[in-house]
C-alpha positions in Angstrom: -5.9 28.2 -3.5 -5.8 24.8 -1.7 -4.2 24.5 1.7 -0.9 22.0 2.1 -2.4 19.3 3.5 -4.9 19.4 0.9 -2.5 18.9 -1.8 -1.4 15.5 0.1 -4.6 13.4 0.7 -4.0 10.2 -0.9 -6.1 7.3 -0.8 -5.7 3.4 -1.9 -7.9 1.0 -2.7 -5.8 -2.7 -2.7 -7.9 -6.1 -1.8 -4.5 -7.0 -0.3 -4.0 -6.0 2.6 -0.2 -6.1 2.9 -0.3 -3.4 0.2 -2.0 -2.1 2.3 -0.1 -1.7 5.6 2.7 -1.4 4.0 2.5 1.8 1.1 0.6 4.0 5.0 3.5 2.8 6.8 5.5 4.1 4.6 3.9 7.1 3.8 2.2 8.4 6.4 4.8 10.7 7.8 4.7 12.8 4.1 1.3 12.5 3.3 -2.4 12.2 4.5 -3.0 8.4 3.4 -6.2 7.0 3.6 -6.5 3.2 2.5 -9.4 0.9 2.2 -9.9 -2.7 0.6 -13.7 -2.1 -0.8 -15.1 0.0 -3.4 -17.7 1.2 -1.2 -15.3 2.5 1.2 -13.1 4.0 -1.1 -16.5 5.7 -3.0 -17.8 7.1 0.9 -14.1 8.7 1.3 -13.8 10.4 -2.1 -17.5 12.2 -1.1 -15.5 13.5 2.8 -12.3 14.0 2.4 -9.8 15.8 -0.2 -8.7 13.3 -2.3 -6.0 14.1 -4.7 -4.7 11.3 -5.8 -6.4 7.5 -5.9 -3.7 4.6 -6.1 -5.7 1.6 -7.4 -5.1 -1.6 -7.4 -6.4 -3.4 -11.0 -8.3 -6.9 -9.6 -10.0 -6.5 -7.0 -13.0 -8.8 -5.7 -15.8 -6.2 -6.8 -14.9 -4.4 -9.6 -11.9 -3.5 -11.4 -9.4 -0.9 -10.8 -10.6 0.6 -14.5 -14.2 0.4 -13.9 -13.1 2.5 -10.4 -11.7 4.8 -12.1 -14.1 5.6 -14.5 -16.7 5.5 -12.4 -14.5 7.6 -10.1 -13.6 10.2 -12.7 -16.8 11.1 -13.4 -17.9 12.3 -10.0 -14.2 13.9 -9.2 -12.4 14.7 -12.1 -9.8 16.8 -10.2 -9.0 13.4 -8.4 -5.8 11.7 -10.2 -5.5 8.4 -10.6 -2.2 6.3 -10.8 
């Protein structure tokens, strides 16, 4: 069984830092929030943290959100993408 803190880990990827900051400050008291502007950094976070929800911008410089989610689901099928 998963502990409560593990069930509340969210990763948000967006190349717009303002979006990341607003989201982080709005939800940090309720969830463990990881934010990043980089798909590579997001991948590293997924490897290290018990992420349960992934929020991903569609248009990013390195990769589209849909491509990132497709890749992520192959290796991390328990993460729910939004």
